[in-house]
C-alpha positions in Angstrom: -3.3 37.5 -26.8 -3.2 35.6 -23.5 -1.2 32.4 -23.2 -3.0 29.2 -24.1 -2.1 25.5 -23.9 -3.4 22.5 -25.8 -3.5 19.4 -23.6 -4.7 15.9 -23.5 -5.3 14.1 -20.2 -6.2 10.7 -18.6 -8.4 10.9 -15.6 -8.5 8.1 -13.1 -9.8 7.6 -9.5 -6.7 6.6 -7.6 -3.0 7.7 -7.4 -2.0 4.1 -7.9 -3.8 3.9 -11.2 -2.2 7.1 -12.3 1.3 6.0 -11.3 0.7 2.6 -13.1 -0.3 4.5 -16.3 2.8 6.8 -16.0 5.0 3.7 -15.9 3.3 2.3 -18.9 3.8 5.6 -20.8 7.5 5.6 -19.8 7.7 2.0 -21.2 6.5 3.3 -24.6 2.7 2.8 -24.6 0.7 5.3 -26.6 -1.0 8.1 -24.6 -4.1 8.2 -26.8 -4.6 4.4 -26.5 -4.3 4.5 -22.7 -6.7 7.5 -22.5 -9.3 5.6 -24.6 -9.1 2.5 -22.3 -8.7 4.1 -18.9 -9.8 7.7 -18.7 -13.0 8.4 -16.7 -13.4 11.7 -18.6 -15.6 11.8 -21.7 -12.5 13.2 -23.5 -11.0 9.7 -23.2 -13.0 8.7 -26.3 -11.0 11.1 -28.4 -7.6 10.1 -26.9 -7.9 12.5 -24.0 -7.8 15.7 -26.1 -9.0 18.8 -24.3 -8.0 21.2 -27.1 -6.9 24.8 -26.5 -7.7 26.6 -23.3 -6.6 29.7 -21.4 -6.2 30.6 -17.8 -9.4 30.4 -15.7 -11.0 27.6 -17.7 -9.7 24.6 -15.7 -9.6 23.8 -12.0 -6.5 25.5 -10.4 -4.3 22.4 -9.8 -4.8 21.2 -13.4 -4.3 24.7 -14.9 -1.1 25.2 -12.9 0.4 21.9 -14.1 -0.7 22.5 -17.7 0.7 26.0 -18.0 4.0 25.1 -16.2 4.5 22.0 -18.3 6.9 21.7 -21.2 5.5 21.2 -24.7 5.6 17.5 -25.6 6.0 16.3 -22.0 3.7 14.2 -19.8 3.0 15.4 -16.3 1.4 13.6 -13.4 -0.2 12.5 -11.4 -2.0 15.8 -10.6 -4.7 15.5 -8.0 -7.9 17.6 -8.4 -11.5 17.3 -7.0 -12.2 15.0 -10.0 -9.4 12.4 -9.3 -5.9 12.0 -10.6 -4.8 13.4 -14.0 -2.0 12.5 -16.3 -1.5 15.6 -18.5 0.2 15.7 -21.9 1.1 19.2 -23.1 0.6 19.1 -26.8 1.3 22.7 -27.7 1.5 26.3 -26.3 0.8 29.7 -27.7 
């Protein structure tokens, strides 16, 4: 079975917004709450959850970060054509 990851993310328009949110996460704020309040992606309503996905299902920059990330870690900001993402790697299989 090919490798898959389960991720959540927060999508914002600017690098500054993404860096500000990373700082808030480092200070202990909850990822899911920040996703609900700030994410421009429809997944924000569910705390940013994207569920399981395999290679070839996401844009290359996002996919690379998600697959190289460590389980339980938050990565970002990652720039794509959609904006800046903060990615939380929930699980890998």
